[in-house]
N, C-alpha and C positions, 0 to 999 in steps of 0.2 A: 756569453751564455751558449751552451751547446744547442744546436737546432734540434727540436723535438722530433722532427722527421728523421734526421740522421740517427738520433739516439734509438728511435723505435726500430729502424732498419738494422742497427747493430744488435739490438736485443733479439730480434727475430732470427738473425743469423746464428745467434748463440743459443736460441731456444732448444733445438734438438739435443745439443750436448747437455744442457741444464736438465732437461727432462730425463735423459738417460742416466745422469748422476743421481737425481732424486729417486728415480724408479729403481735403480740398483740398491740404493740405501734403504728404501722403504718397502720394496717388493710390492708396490701398489701403484699402478698407472694413474688411478684417480687421485691419490694423495700427491703423486709427483706433479701432476698438472696443476693442482691447487697451490702447491709450494712455488712453482715457477710463476704462476700468475701473481701471487703475492709478492714475489721478487720484483716483478715489473712495477707494481704499485709503489714499492719502496724506492725503486730507482727514480720514479717520477717525482718523489718527494725529496730525493737526495740532492745535495749540491754537487752536481756532476763534475764541475770544474775542479773539485778537490779530489776526484778519483784518478789516481795515477794509472792504474791498470784495470780497465773495465772488466775484462774476462775474469781476472782474479777476484775482483769485487763481487761479481755475480756468482762465481763458484762458492765464495765464502758465505754469502747470504743464503744460497740454496742449501748448502751443507749444514749451516747452523740451524736453519728451520727444520731440516730433516732430522737433525740430532735431537731437537726439542721434541719432535713427534715420536722418535724412537724411545725417548725417556718417559713419555707420557704413559699412564696406566692403561689407556685404551689400546696401545700397541701390543700389550702383553695378552690381550684377550682375542685379538682379531687374526684370522687366517689372512694370508696376503691375497689369494685369489688372482694371481696374474694369469690372464687368459691369452692364449695364442692359437692361431690355426694349427691343425695337426696335419702336416704333410707327410706322405709316405716316404718321400725322398728329400734329402737336403736341398735347399734352394740356394743357388749361388747369389751372394750379396757382395757387391763390389763397389768401390768408390768412396762411400761414406764410412770413415773409420769408427764413428760412433755406432752406426748400425751394425757394423761388423763386430764391434765389441759387445753389443747386446746379444749377439748370437754366437759368439766365439765358443769353441770347445772348452776354453778355459773356464767359462761360466757354466760348469756342468752341474748336474744334480747335486754332486757332493758339495760344491760351493754353496748352493742355495741352502742345503741342510746346515752346514757349518755356520753360515752367516747368521742364522737364527739363534745360534748358541753363543755368539760373541756379544760382548758388552757393546753398548752404543758407540763408545769411543773407539774400541777396536774395529768395529765395523766401518766407521767413517775413515779411520786411518788406512785400513787395508784397501777399501774400495777406491778411495781417492788416489792412493799411490799406485797400487798394483794393477788396477783396472784402467784408471784414467790418467795415470802418469803425472799427478800433481806433485810439486816439490814439497818436501817436509816443512819448509818454512811456511808455506801456505796452509798446510794441514795443521801445523802448530797454532796458527792464528785462528783457524776454525774452532779448534778444541780448547783454545786458551791454555795451551801447554807449550813447553819448550820444544825446540826442534828435536832434541835427543829423546824426549818423552814421546813425541809423535812417532819417531822412528821405532822406538821400543814397542809401542802399541801395534804398529803394522807388523813387526817381526813376530810378536806374540800371536797375532791372528794368523799369520802365515804358517807358523809351527802347528797350530791347532788344525788348520786346513790340511796340511801335509800328513798329519798323523791320523786324520779321520778316515775310516774305511769308506771306499767308494761303493755306494749302493749298487746292488746288482739290478740292472735294468733289463727288462725283456726286450727282445727285438721289436721294432715297430709293428711288424706283421703279426707277431705272436701277441703283442698287447692288444691289437685290434681284434684278433680272434677271441681273446678272453673277454673283452668288453662286449663284443657281439654276442658271445655265448651267454653272458650275464643277462643281457637285455632279452634274449629269447626265452631264457629260463624264467625270468620274472613274468613275461607276457603269458607263458604257458602254465605258470604255477607249478613248475617242475621242481619239487622239493629235493629230489636226488641230485639233479644237476646243480642246483644252487649250493648244496652242501659240498659237492665236488669242487666247486670253484672257490669256496671260502676257506680260509685258514681257521682252525678251531678257535683261536683267540682273536679273531677279527673284531674290529671296532668300527662302528658307524657314528659319525658326529654330524648333526644337522643344525643349521642356523636358519631360523625363520624370521629373524629380526626381533620381534617382540618375545620370542621364546626360542629355546634350543632343546635338543634331544641327544642323548648318548645311548647307544645300544651296544652291548658287549656280548660276544660269542656268536658262532656261526648259526646255531639253532635259533636264537632270538632274531638275528638279522633276517634269516630265511623266512621266518613266520611273518615278520613285518613286511618283507618285500612283496610277498604274494598278495597282500591286501591292496596293493596299489596297481594291480594288473589292469584294472578298468580305466586307469588314467593313461593307458597306452597312447603314445603319440610318436611322431618322428623324432628320433634322437640323432644328433650330429656329433661326430668325434671332434674334440678340441683338446688342447693341452692346457692344463691348469698347474701353474708352478712347475712346468716341465714334466708333469705326470700325465698319464692317459686320463682322459675325461670325456664327458658327454654333456651336451646342452639339450634341454627339453623345451620344445616350442608348442604351445597350445594356442590355437586361434591367432597365429601370427605373432605371438608374444613369448619371449623367453621367460619361462616360469621358474626354472631352476637349473643349476649346474652341479655336476658331481665329479669329484676327482678320485681316481683309483690308485692305491699303492699296491703293487704286485711284487711278491717275493717268492722265488722258487716256484713260479707257476700258480701261486695261490693269491687270492685277494686278502690282504691283511688289514686294510684300512679303506674306509669310504668317507669322504668329506662332502657334505651337501650344503649348498647355499640356495635358499629359496626366499631371501629377503629382497622384495621388489625394488626397494630404494637402492640398495647396494648393487643389484644386478644392473640397474639403469646406469649407475656410475661406471660400471666396468665396460660398457659399450659392447656387450656380448653380441648384440644383433649385428654390429658392423663386422665383428670377427667371423660370424657365421656366413655373412655375405662373401667375405674374402675366402673363407674356407670352401664354400660350395663350388668354386671354380676348379678346385684341385682334388676334392675328396667327396665321394658320394655319401649321402647320409645313411646311417644305420637305421633300417626300418624296424623299429622295435619300440616298446613302451617307454613311458617317462620314468626311467630308472631313478631320476633325482628325487621323485616324490615318494620313493619306497619307504622312507622313514616316517612319513606323515600319515596318520590314520586318515582314511577316506572321509572327507568332509563335504566335497562338492562334486560337480559333474564336469 
């Protein structure tokens, strides 16, 4: 029998890579952590002496559970909300190939956009092979497909990625200027400035957990935004799914986050998350602590609450 302490040590050594795989497949750190923890529980129940290649076995289990989540109806409804610090300058990351893969230029905004359009099987095949270098034999086992079929899935996903247009991203300094201008305009109730920042067809989508809201058009978003000026609080820049974003903190608690989509200098989309349960799972507070050492907070109102009619103080 394999010593449980040795097994636990081997699993912990593999954990960063497993989390990276699940995170890339699911675009959700919280879901990735859950999948990896369940993988450990399954390993504890498995006959380890029958496992020839532990790393391959762990990759297969994590990938299969991620695939099941991707296929579930819940995944079609949820935004991924992957939160990261927003540094003005790139941070050198060396040594750990998994960490480097997580931040590689190859994992650009274009990749994130295209991954959401792929079928679950295509996504698994592409990510496992092109990002993490898994052999197609292993991928075929994950997908319950032949080696040739797995290879074709990855190839199809690769073609779709290569043919997808690369989104035009504003420079980090320009994005910060736009986000800061938005927050100031909301605080001051400056209708003209808000209209100047918003695309005419802009859309705001807000998730409050028990309810949701969609506002379409610059005029409607502007009118709703100024209603939330009294909720002004310190807002801190973050990245959400590699997009510019902010987190609002009231009384030491993260109450909401907002992601901006900016095209040609105008805000075309605003995504708001104000579901306390999901915010807790995202560990936004930890991200803010990490971010505060490198980026000063934007002193502006709680832009994330702009879609919510004023209900409290």
